[in-house]
C-alpha positions as CSV (number, residue, x, y, z in Angstrom):
1,M,78.7,65.5,257.2
2,P,75.3,66.3,258.1
3,E,75.3,65.4,261.5
4,V,77.9,68.2,262.3
5,E,76.3,71.5,263.7
6,Y,77.7,75.1,263.1
7,H,77.2,77.2,266.4
8,T,77.3,80.8,265.0
9,D,77.4,82.8,268.3
10,A,80.4,80.3,269.5
11,R,82.2,80.2,266.2
12,A,82.3,76.5,266.7
13,I,81.7,73.5,264.8
14,V,80.3,70.6,266.5
15,L,79.6,66.6,266.2
16,N,77.8,65.7,268.9
17,R,77.9,61.9,269.5
18,V,75.7,61.9,273.0
19,K,72.5,63.4,271.9
20,N,69.4,62.9,274.1
21,I,71.0,62.7,277.6
22,A,69.8,64.2,280.6
23,L,71.7,67.2,281.5
24,R,73.0,68.0,285.0
25,P,71.9,71.6,286.2
26,G,74.7,73.6,288.0
27,I,76.7,75.9,285.4
28,M,76.0,79.6,284.9
29,V,77.7,81.5,282.1
30,V,77.9,85.1,282.1
31,C,79.7,87.8,280.2
32,G,80.3,91.7,281.0
33,G,79.0,92.7,277.2
34,T,77.9,91.8,274.2
35,A,81.4,91.8,272.5
36,D,82.2,88.8,275.2
37,L,79.5,86.7,273.5
38,P,81.5,84.4,271.2
39,V,83.8,83.1,274.2
40,A,81.0,82.9,276.3
41,E,79.2,80.7,273.9
42,E,82.2,78.7,273.5
43,A,81.8,77.9,277.2
44,V,78.2,77.1,276.8
45,V,78.6,75.0,273.8
46,T,81.4,72.9,275.4
47,A,79.6,72.5,279.1
48,E,76.5,71.6,277.0
49,L,78.3,68.5,274.8
50,M,79.8,67.7,278.1
51,G,76.3,66.6,279.7
52,N,75.4,70.0,281.1
53,K,72.4,72.2,281.3
54,V,73.9,75.9,281.4
55,E,72.2,78.9,282.5
56,K,73.2,82.5,280.7
57,A,73.3,85.9,281.4
58,Y,74.8,88.3,279.1
59,D,75.9,92.0,279.2
60,I,75.8,92.1,282.8
61,G,79.4,93.8,283.3
62,V,80.2,95.9,286.3
63,A,79.7,99.3,284.4
64,G,75.9,98.4,285.0
65,L,76.1,96.8,288.4
66,H,72.4,96.6,288.8
67,R,71.9,94.4,285.9
68,L,74.6,91.7,287.7
69,L,72.6,92.1,291.2
70,D,69.7,91.1,289.4
71,Q,71.1,87.9,288.5
72,L,72.3,87.2,291.8
73,P,69.7,84.5,292.8
74,R,70.4,82.6,289.7
75,L,74.2,82.7,290.3
76,R,73.9,81.4,293.9
77,Q,71.9,78.6,292.7
78,S,74.5,77.4,290.3
79,R,77.5,75.1,291.4
80,V,79.9,76.9,289.2
81,V,80.2,80.2,287.2
82,V,82.2,80.9,284.2
83,A,82.5,84.9,284.0
84,V,83.8,86.1,280.7
85,A,84.8,89.7,280.6
86,G,87.2,92.0,278.5
87,M,88.1,95.7,279.4
88,E,89.5,95.6,283.3
89,G,88.3,92.1,283.7
90,A,86.5,93.0,287.2
91,L,83.3,90.7,286.7
92,P,84.7,87.8,288.2
93,S,86.1,89.3,291.3
94,V,82.9,91.1,291.7
95,I,80.9,87.9,291.3
96,S,83.4,85.8,293.8
97,G,82.8,88.4,296.2
98,L,79.1,87.6,296.2
99,V,78.7,83.7,295.9
100,S,80.6,80.9,297.7
101,I,81.0,78.5,294.5
102,P,83.8,78.3,292.1
103,V,84.4,81.0,289.4
104,I,86.4,80.6,286.4
105,A,87.5,83.6,284.9
106,V,88.0,84.2,281.1
107,P,89.9,87.1,280.0
108,T,88.9,88.4,276.3
109,S,90.9,90.3,273.6
110,V,88.0,92.7,273.1
111,G,87.3,96.3,274.7
112,Y,88.4,99.5,274.2
113,G,91.1,101.6,276.2
114,A,94.1,99.5,277.2
115,N,92.8,96.2,276.8
116,L,96.2,95.4,275.2
117,G,94.7,92.4,273.4
118,G,93.3,90.7,276.6
119,L,96.4,91.2,278.7
120,A,94.7,94.0,281.0
121,P,91.8,91.6,281.9
122,L,94.1,88.7,282.4
123,L,96.6,90.3,284.7
124,A,93.5,91.6,286.5
125,M,91.8,88.3,286.9
126,L,94.9,86.5,287.9
127,N,95.5,89.5,290.5
128,S,91.9,89.2,292.0
129,C,91.7,89.4,295.8
130,A,88.3,87.5,296.0
131,A,88.7,83.6,296.7
132,G,87.5,81.1,294.7
133,V,88.6,82.6,291.2
134,S,90.4,80.7,288.7
135,V,91.8,82.0,285.6
136,V,91.8,80.3,282.0
137,N,94.0,82.1,279.0
138,I,92.8,85.0,277.0
139,N,89.5,83.8,274.5
140,N,89.5,80.4,276.1
141,G,85.9,79.5,276.4
142,F,86.6,76.0,275.6
143,G,88.7,75.6,278.7
144,A,86.4,77.1,280.7
145,G,83.5,75.1,279.6
146,Y,85.4,72.0,279.8
147,V,86.7,72.9,283.6
148,A,83.0,73.9,284.4
149,A,81.9,70.5,283.4
150,L,84.2,68.8,285.5
151,I,83.5,70.9,288.4
152,N,80.0,70.5,288.2
153,G,80.0,66.5,287.3
154,R,82.3,66.2,290.4
155,Q,79.9,68.1,292.6
156,S,76.7,66.2,291.5
157,Q,78.6,63.0,292.3
158,L,79.3,64.2,296.1
């Protein structure tokens, strides 16, 4: 099928049946480290296929807080943020404390230490004290991109 595309970074095969449409701005996908990239890219590809222009900022985890703060103006211009992180899963909570928009937290199964296959960041994200954080399952970039697209589409209709 020549019309099928393989997105290497997202590890996804895509058949885009709605090419050349105007994309809605409003979604930003971020990830803590480069190991989270495949899950983040899966969210990007999903949201783009649903008609959204997606901004990206990678390797902005809380271990180097200055990198996250450098992205704060872009984050605040978004309508929804997808925050992908492994390790201790702190990134979505920190972002949600800095913005007043929905943050979709995506735990990943990568990371050293006691990541426990993604269970550690999943539990941390579920226990976030920052308002506005919703959590999808471990490595569920597709689900996060889909929900972000729904939120962005709904907000652009208001």
